[in-house]
N, C-alpha and C positions, 0 to 999 in steps of 0.2 A: 089286848090282841093287836098285833101289829098289822098294818095294811101294806102288804108287799105289792109293788107295781113293777112292771116290766117296760120301762120306757123304750120307745122306738129309737133306733140308732139315727144320729143325725145324717149319716150318709151310708147308703148301702154299699157293701164292698163291691169292688169292680170285679166283673166276671174274669175268669182266668185268661181268656183270649185277649182281653184288653191289657191285662198285666203283662202277658207275654209280649205283646206289640210294643207297649210303651217302654218296658225295661230293655228290650232289644235295641230300640231306636236310641234311648238315652245312653246305654252302655256303649254302643258303637261311637256316638259322638263324644263321650267322655274319653274313650281311648284316643280318637283322632286329635281332640283338643289337647290332651296331655302331651302327645307326641309333638304337636306344633308349638307348644310352649316350653319344650325342654324338660318336662317333668318325667319323661321316660328316656333313660340313657342308652337306647339301643340304636344301633347304626341305622341311619336313614329315617329315624322316627319323625323328624321335622317334615318329611315329604309324604307321610302316610295318606294324607288326605288326597293329594294329587294321584298317588298310586291306586287309592281305592276307586277314584273316578274311572280310571282305566280298566280296573279289574272287575268292577261291578256295574258300570254305567251301560246304558243302551246306546249302541252306535249303529247308525244306518248302514255304514260300509260292512260291519260285521253281519247285520241281518240280511243285507242284500246277497253277500257271499253265501250265507247259508241256504238261502232260498234258491239261488242259482246253481249251486253245486249239489244240492240235495243232501248235504251233510250238516248234522246238527250235534256238534260235540257238547258234552255236559258243561264245559266252561263257557259256551255260549248260551245255552239254554237257561242256566240257573240265573243268569243276569235278570231275566224277567221276573224272577221271584224275589230277588234281594236288593234290587236298586233303590227301593223305597227306604231302606235302613241306613243309607249313607247320604249325608247332607254336605252342603257347601260351607256351613257354618253353624255355630251353636244357636243363634236366633232362629234360623229356619227349622232346626231339629226341635227347639223348644215349642214352637208354634205347632208343629206337627203332633208332638207329644200331647199338648193340651187339648187340641181338637179331637185327636184320636181317643183320649180318655172320655171326653164328654159325649161325643157321637157314638163312640164304640160301646160305651155302657148301655145306652139307650137301645141300640140295635141288637146287642147280645142278649139283653133282657127279653127281647121279643123273639129272636130267632134261636138263640143259644150260641155258645161260643164256637162250636165246631162249624156250624153253618156260616158264621160271620167270617172265620178264617177261610173257608172255601170261597165265599163271595169276594173277599179282598184279594185272595191269590188270583182268582181268574180276572177280576177287574184290573188289578195292577198289571197283569201280563198283557191284557188287551190294550191297555193304555201305551205299554212299551212297544207293542207291535205297530199301533197307529203312529207313534212318533217315528219309528224306524222307516216307515213307508214314505213319509213325506219330508222329513228333516234333511237339511243340506249336509253335504259331506263335511266331516269334521265336527258336526254337533254331537253333544252328549246329553243323555237324559239321566238325571240322578235326583234323588230326594223323595220325600213321602207325600208330596202334594196329591198324586193320584190316589193314594190311600185315603186322605181326608175327603176328597171329592167323591170317592166311591161310597164312603160312610154317609156323606151328605145326601147322595142320590138314594141310598137305602133308607135313610131316616125319613126322607120326604115321601117315599113310596109307602113305607110302612104306617106312618102316622096320617098322611093324607090331610093335614091341617094347614090353614093358611100360614101360621108361623113357620112350619116346616118348608113349605114352598117358598116363603119369603127368604129364608135362610139360604136355600139353593140359588135363588135369583141374585142375592147379595154376593155370594161366593163367585158366581159366573161373571157378573158385571166387575167385580173387583179384579178378577183374574185377568179378564180381557183388557181392562183399563191398565193394569199394571204392565201387560205385555206392550200395549200401544205407547205407554209412556217411556218404557225402557228399551223399546225397540228390540224385543226379545225374539226368540226363534219360535219353534213349534212345540215348545213344552206344553203349551195351553191345550193342544190337541189331546195329549195324553190324559190331562186332568178331565177334559170334557168327555172323553171316551170312557174313562173309568166311572165318571159320574152316571152315564147312561147305562153302562153294564151293571153298576152296583144297584141302580133302581130296578132294572129289569130282573136280576137274580134275586133281590129281596122279595119281589112279588111271587117269584116262582118257589122260593125256599120257605116263604111264610106258611105256617101250619095249615090253615084252612085251604089255601089254594093247592098245596102239595097234596092234601088229602083228597081233593076233587080229582086231581090228575090221576091219583092212584086208582080211585073208583072207575074212571073211564078205561 
């Protein structure tokens, strides 16, 4: 008589939202990298990254114009949803993919994929708005750091453990330290705004809290 066992998988599969995010970020970076290294023989492919910065990045001038004029064209608004998928280089993109996979998995297993996507969409957009309010003219916001900071805030709010809070503290100190050393602009404000929004939304979207709000 054979003894059949069902061993647990070494790694649980990533939730679909995490797959969607990581593949989108990696796919965009692969296209931009291929264009920059001449692997794509299309006209202007070497300048795709610079073009993507202008096409998808957050600009304080554009945001100020929209608010002052009361006009919000789609090509201006969608930047707040997609700027986190375009990066300045493969190292930045790889870092975002790795952290998104790790923290996104933990958050999606607790909240579900759809709620994580809602959380990240709102947190990333809020980070872009905060940047646009205070950044100097000519500055651009691009890259997925607000995404990983939003996930870090959500993770800390959901877990509420010392290691989770320590992770957030390390990210904040590292981000501010990097800004101070590099003499950077106001990108850090987008990251910290996304972190705060991510933490707040995680508490609201978490099942027990959402259920109590419905009962009220």
